[in-house]
Biopython code that builds the backbone (N, CA, C, O; Angstrom):
import numpy as np
from Bio.PDB.StructureBuilder import StructureBuilder

atoms = [
    (1, "MET", "N", (108.256, 95.072, 97.843)),
    (1, "MET", "CA", (107.071, 95.577, 98.487)),
    (1, "MET", "C", (105.991, 94.498, 98.379)),
    (1, "MET", "O", (105.955, 93.733, 97.415)),
    (2, "SER", "N", (105.142, 94.454, 99.353)),
    (2, "SER", "CA", (104.054, 93.483, 99.356)),
    (2, "SER", "C", (102.836, 94.061, 98.636)),
    (2, "SER", "O", (102.619, 95.273, 98.654)),
    (3, "ALA", "N", (102.051, 93.203, 98.010)),
    (3, "ALA", "CA", (100.868, 93.652, 97.265)),
    (3, "ALA", "C", (99.901, 94.436, 98.141)),
    (3, "ALA", "O", (99.204, 95.323, 97.648)),
    (4, "GLU", "N", (99.848, 94.121, 99.439)),
    (4, "GLU", "CA", (98.941, 94.834, 100.339)),
    (4, "GLU", "C", (99.281, 96.315, 100.460)),
    (4, "GLU", "O", (98.435, 97.115, 100.859)),
    (5, "ASP", "N", (100.524, 96.686, 100.114)),
    (5, "ASP", "CA", (100.978, 98.070, 100.242)),
    (5, "ASP", "C", (100.703, 98.907, 98.995)),
    (5, "ASP", "O", (100.972, 100.108, 98.993)),
    (6, "LEU", "N", (100.178, 98.299, 97.943)),
    (6, "LEU", "CA", (99.919, 99.049, 96.712)),
    (6, "LEU", "C", (98.811, 100.074, 96.926)),
    (6, "LEU", "O", (97.870, 99.848, 97.687)),
    (7, "ALA", "N", (98.944, 101.207, 96.237)),
    (7, "ALA", "CA", (97.947, 102.270, 96.313)),
    (7, "ALA", "C", (97.884, 102.985, 94.966)),
    (7, "ALA", "O", (98.863, 102.991, 94.219)),
    (8, "PRO", "N", (96.731, 103.591, 94.653)),
    (8, "PRO", "CA", (96.645, 104.365, 93.414)),
    (8, "PRO", "C", (97.740, 105.438, 93.373)),
    (8, "PRO", "O", (98.081, 106.038, 94.392)),
    (9, "GLY", "N", (98.269, 105.658, 92.193)),
    (9, "GLY", "CA", (99.341, 106.627, 92.018)),
    (9, "GLY", "C", (100.721, 105.980, 91.987)),
    (9, "GLY", "O", (101.679, 106.583, 91.502)),
    (10, "MET", "N", (100.828, 104.752, 92.503)),
    (10, "MET", "CA", (102.092, 104.020, 92.430)),
    (10, "MET", "C", (102.168, 103.348, 91.059)),
    (10, "MET", "O", (101.189, 103.339, 90.313)),
    (11, "ALA", "N", (103.316, 102.796, 90.737)),
    (11, "ALA", "CA", (103.468, 102.042, 89.497)),
    (11, "ALA", "C", (104.242, 100.768, 89.803)),
    (11, "ALA", "O", (105.242, 100.795, 90.520)),
    (12, "VAL", "N", (103.776, 99.658, 89.257)),
    (12, "VAL", "CA", (104.479, 98.386, 89.419)),
    (12, "VAL", "C", (105.146, 98.034, 88.095)),
    (12, "VAL", "O", (104.711, 98.479, 87.033)),
    (13, "LEU", "N", (106.189, 97.244, 88.166)),
    (13, "LEU", "CA", (106.868, 96.811, 86.953)),
    (13, "LEU", "C", (106.227, 95.528, 86.440)),
    (13, "LEU", "O", (106.103, 94.548, 87.175)),
    (14, "VAL", "N", (105.827, 95.542, 85.188)),
    (14, "VAL", "CA", (105.277, 94.375, 84.509)),
    (14, "VAL", "C", (106.134, 94.161, 83.269)),
    (14, "VAL", "O", (106.150, 94.994, 82.363)),
    (15, "ASN", "N", (106.837, 93.048, 83.236)),
    (15, "ASN", "CA", (107.786, 92.768, 82.149)),
    (15, "ASN", "C", (108.776, 93.911, 81.967)),
    (15, "ASN", "O", (109.136, 94.265, 80.845)),
    (16, "GLY", "N", (109.214, 94.486, 83.093)),
    (16, "GLY", "CA", (110.213, 95.547, 83.057)),
    (16, "GLY", "C", (109.687, 96.927, 82.742)),
    (16, "GLY", "O", (110.463, 97.881, 82.678)),
    (17, "ARG", "N", (108.389, 97.059, 82.543)),
    (17, "ARG", "CA", (107.804, 98.361, 82.198)),
    (17, "ARG", "C", (106.927, 98.849, 83.340)),
    (17, "ARG", "O", (106.173, 98.063, 83.914)),
    (18, "PRO", "N", (107.009, 100.143, 83.683)),
    (18, "PRO", "CA", (106.168, 100.668, 84.756)),
    (18, "PRO", "C", (104.708, 100.764, 84.313)),
    (18, "PRO", "O", (104.408, 101.272, 83.232)),
    (19, "CYS", "N", (103.809, 100.269, 85.161)),
    (19, "CYS", "CA", (102.380, 100.309, 84.889)),
    (19, "CYS", "C", (101.690, 100.965, 86.073)),
    (19, "CYS", "O", (101.742, 100.435, 87.183)),
    (20, "PRO", "N", (101.035, 102.122, 85.860)),
    (20, "PRO", "CA", (100.384, 102.818, 86.955)),
    (20, "PRO", "C", (99.263, 101.986, 87.586)),
    (20, "PRO", "O", (98.522, 101.283, 86.898)),
    (21, "VAL", "N", (99.163, 102.086, 88.906)),
    (21, "VAL", "CA", (98.079, 101.450, 89.655)),
    (21, "VAL", "C", (96.921, 102.447, 89.700)),
    (21, "VAL", "O", (97.062, 103.541, 90.247)),
    (22, "LEU", "N", (95.780, 102.072, 89.125)),
    (22, "LEU", "CA", (94.610, 102.944, 89.106)),
    (22, "LEU", "C", (93.697, 102.695, 90.308)),
    (22, "LEU", "O", (93.032, 103.610, 90.795)),
    (23, "ARG", "N", (93.675, 101.444, 90.781)),
    (23, "ARG", "CA", (92.820, 101.062, 91.909)),
    (23, "ARG", "C", (93.494, 99.913, 92.628)),
    (23, "ARG", "O", (94.094, 99.044, 91.995)),
    (24, "ALA", "N", (93.400, 99.903, 93.945)),
    (24, "ALA", "CA", (93.919, 98.789, 94.744)),
    (24, "ALA", "C", (92.979, 98.592, 95.927)),
    (24, "ALA", "O", (92.882, 99.451, 96.803)),
    (25, "GLU", "N", (92.286, 97.454, 95.944)),
    (25, "GLU", "CA", (91.311, 97.190, 96.993)),
    (25, "GLU", "C", (91.549, 95.817, 97.605)),
    (25, "GLU", "O", (91.534, 94.806, 96.903)),
    (26, "PRO", "N", (91.769, 95.784, 98.920)),
    (26, "PRO", "CA", (91.911, 94.484, 99.584)),
    (26, "PRO", "C", (90.573, 93.746, 99.614)),
    (26, "PRO", "O", (89.532, 94.350, 99.876)),
    (27, "GLU", "N", (90.602, 92.472, 99.353)),
    (27, "GLU", "CA", (89.419, 91.610, 99.395)),
    (27, "GLU", "C", (89.749, 90.408, 100.263)),
    (27, "GLU", "O", (90.846, 90.322, 100.815)),
    (28, "VAL", "N", (88.822, 89.493, 100.388)),
    (28, "VAL", "CA", (89.013, 88.312, 101.234)),
    (28, "VAL", "C", (90.180, 87.462, 100.755)),
    (28, "VAL", "O", (90.958, 86.962, 101.567)),
    (29, "ASP", "N", (90.310, 87.295, 99.441)),
    (29, "ASP", "CA", (91.307, 86.368, 98.899)),
    (29, "ASP", "C", (92.560, 87.039, 98.342)),
    (29, "ASP", "O", (93.407, 86.364, 97.758)),
    (30, "GLY", "N", (92.692, 88.336, 98.510)),
    (30, "GLY", "CA", (93.873, 89.025, 98.012)),
    (30, "GLY", "C", (93.563, 90.472, 97.684)),
    (30, "GLY", "O", (92.518, 90.999, 98.066)),
    (31, "VAL", "N", (94.475, 91.103, 96.977)),
    (31, "VAL", "CA", (94.330, 92.496, 96.597)),
    (31, "VAL", "C", (93.969, 92.564, 95.116)),
    (31, "VAL", "O", (94.691, 92.042, 94.267)),
    (32, "TRP", "N", (92.845, 93.211, 94.816)),
    (32, "TRP", "CA", (92.445, 93.426, 93.427)),
    (32, "TRP", "C", (92.958, 94.781, 93.002)),
    (32, "TRP", "O", (92.762, 95.771, 93.706)),
    (33, "VAL", "N", (93.614, 94.838, 91.858)),
    (33, "VAL", "CA", (94.154, 96.096, 91.349)),
    (33, "VAL", "C", (93.734, 96.275, 89.893)),
    (33, "VAL", "O", (93.498, 95.309, 89.168)),
    (34, "ASP", "N", (93.649, 97.525, 89.493)),
    (34, "ASP", "CA", (93.517, 97.872, 88.080)),
    (34, "ASP", "C", (94.823, 98.532, 87.685)),
    (34, "ASP", "O", (95.231, 99.528, 88.282)),
    (35, "LEU", "N", (95.482, 97.970, 86.669)),
    (35, "LEU", "CA", (96.742, 98.514, 86.163)),
    (35, "LEU", "C", (96.510, 99.100, 84.783)),
    (35, "LEU", "O", (95.677, 98.602, 84.026)),
    (36, "GLN", "N", (97.240, 100.150, 84.453)),
    (36, "GLN", "CA", (97.184, 100.689, 83.105)),
    (36, "GLN", "C", (98.373, 100.113, 82.340)),
    (36, "GLN", "O", (99.527, 100.450, 82.609)),
    (37, "VAL", "N", (98.069, 99.243, 81.388)),
    (37, "VAL", "CA", (99.103, 98.556, 80.627)),
    (37, "VAL", "C", (98.899, 98.890, 79.153)),
    (37, "VAL", "O", (97.883, 98.527, 78.559)),
    (38, "GLY", "N", (99.866, 99.581, 78.574)),
    (38, "GLY", "CA", (99.780, 99.928, 77.159)),
    (38, "GLY", "C", (98.528, 100.706, 76.804)),
    (38, "GLY", "O", (97.959, 100.497, 75.733)),
    (39, "GLY", "N", (98.085, 101.599, 77.678)),
    (39, "GLY", "CA", (96.910, 102.418, 77.418)),
    (39, "GLY", "C", (95.590, 101.747, 77.751)),
    (39, "GLY", "O", (94.534, 102.361, 77.597)),
    (40, "MET", "N", (95.626, 100.493, 78.210)),
    (40, "MET", "CA", (94.393, 99.779, 78.573)),
    (40, "MET", "C", (94.364, 99.546, 80.084)),
    (40, "MET", "O", (95.404, 99.355, 80.714)),
    (41, "ASP", "N", (93.160, 99.564, 80.650)),
    (41, "ASP", "CA", (92.992, 99.230, 82.063)),
    (41, "ASP", "C", (92.854, 97.717, 82.179)),
    (41, "ASP", "O", (91.972, 97.117, 81.564)),
    (42, "VAL", "N", (93.731, 97.106, 82.970)),
    (42, "VAL", "CA", (93.770, 95.657, 83.092)),
    (42, "VAL", "C", (93.565, 95.278, 84.561)),
    (42, "VAL", "O", (94.349, 95.686, 85.417)),
    (43, "PRO", "N", (92.507, 94.492, 84.865)),
    (43, "PRO", "CA", (92.333, 94.050, 86.253)),
    (43, "PRO", "C", (93.284, 92.901, 86.572)),
    (43, "PRO", "O", (93.590, 92.077, 85.711)),
    (44, "ALA", "N", (93.744, 92.858, 87.811)),
    (44, "ALA", "CA", (94.631, 91.785, 88.254)),
    (44, "ALA", "C", (94.354, 91.512, 89.730)),
    (44, "ALA", "O", (93.854, 92.373, 90.454)),
    (45, "ARG", "N", (94.690, 90.294, 90.160)),
    (45, "ARG", "CA", (94.548, 89.952, 91.575)),
    (45, "ARG", "C", (95.870, 89.407, 92.069)),
    (45, "ARG", "O", (96.462, 88.517, 91.458)),
    (46, "TYR", "N", (96.324, 89.954, 93.183)),
    (46, "TYR", "CA", (97.537, 89.473, 93.834)),
    (46, "TYR", "C", (97.133, 88.813, 95.145)),
    (46, "TYR", "O", (96.533, 89.479, 95.989)),
    (47, "PRO", "N", (97.434, 87.535, 95.355)),
    (47, "PRO", "CA", (97.180, 86.912, 96.661)),
    (47, "PRO", "C", (97.976, 87.649, 97.743)),
    (47, "PRO", "O", (99.048, 88.193, 97.476)),
    (48, "TYR", "N", (97.444, 87.660, 98.950)),
    (48, "TYR", "CA", (98.159, 88.300, 100.054)),
    (48, "TYR", "C", (99.554, 87.711, 100.192)),
    (48, "TYR", "O", (99.747, 86.503, 100.060)),
    (49, "GLY", "N", (100.523, 88.578, 100.458)),
    (49, "GLY", "CA", (101.907, 88.155, 100.624)),
    (49, "GLY", "C", (102.710, 88.158, 99.338)),
    (49, "GLY", "O", (103.919, 87.929, 99.371)),
    (50, "THR", "N", (102.060, 88.415, 98.193)),
    (50, "THR", "CA", (102.776, 88.467, 96.921)),
    (50, "THR", "C", (103.733, 89.652, 96.916)),
    (50, "THR", "O", (103.354, 90.769, 97.270)),
    (51, "ARG", "N", (104.964, 89.404, 96.516)),
    (51, "ARG", "CA", (105.949, 90.479, 96.403)),
    (51, "ARG", "C", (105.836, 91.100, 95.019)),
    (51, "ARG", "O", (105.811, 90.390, 94.013)),
    (52, "VAL", "N", (105.768, 92.421, 94.968)),
    (52, "VAL", "CA", (105.699, 93.138, 93.699)),
    (52, "VAL", "C", (106.852, 94.133, 93.635)),
    (52, "VAL", "O", (107.298, 94.652, 94.657)),
    (53, "GLU", "N", (107.321, 94.387, 92.432)),
    (53, "GLU", "CA", (108.394, 95.351, 92.240)),
    (53, "GLU", "C", (107.777, 96.682, 91.838)),
    (53, "GLU", "O", (107.061, 96.774, 90.841)),
    (54, "VAL", "N", (108.062, 97.700, 92.617)),
    (54, "VAL", "CA", (107.494, 99.028, 92.388)),
    (54, "VAL", "C", (108.482, 99.855, 91.581)),
    (54, "VAL", "O", (109.679, 99.859, 91.865)),
    (55, "ALA", "N", (107.971, 100.562, 90.564)),
    (55, "ALA", "CA", (108.812, 101.442, 89.747)),
    (55, "ALA", "C", (109.197, 102.659, 90.584)),
    (55, "ALA", "O", (108.383, 103.186, 91.343)),
    (56, "ARG", "N", (110.405, 103.084, 90.442)),
    (56, "ARG", "CA", (110.875, 104.261, 91.203)),
    (56, "ARG", "C", (111.128, 105.418, 90.287)),
    (56, "ARG", "O", (111.526, 106.490, 90.742)),
]
sb = StructureBuilder()
sb.init_structure("model")
sb.init_model(0)
sb.init_chain("A")
sb.init_seg("    ")
for serial, (resi, resn, name, xyz) in enumerate(atoms, 1):
    if name == "N":
        sb.init_residue(resn, " ", resi, " ")
    sb.init_atom(name, np.array(xyz, "f"), 0.0, 1.0, " ", f" {name:<3s}", serial, name[0])
structure = sb.get_structure()
């Protein structure tokens, strides 16, 4: 899946662990997301076109 398709309520895999997406907002230089990693909210930026693995 492409980073542009991320939405709150989805979860991406980070080091093999599912991390819920709390916020996903497209910006000029990419998609800014807030992920919940180990109980902490972690901001991240994915450049457009970045492939991400979504937890199922």
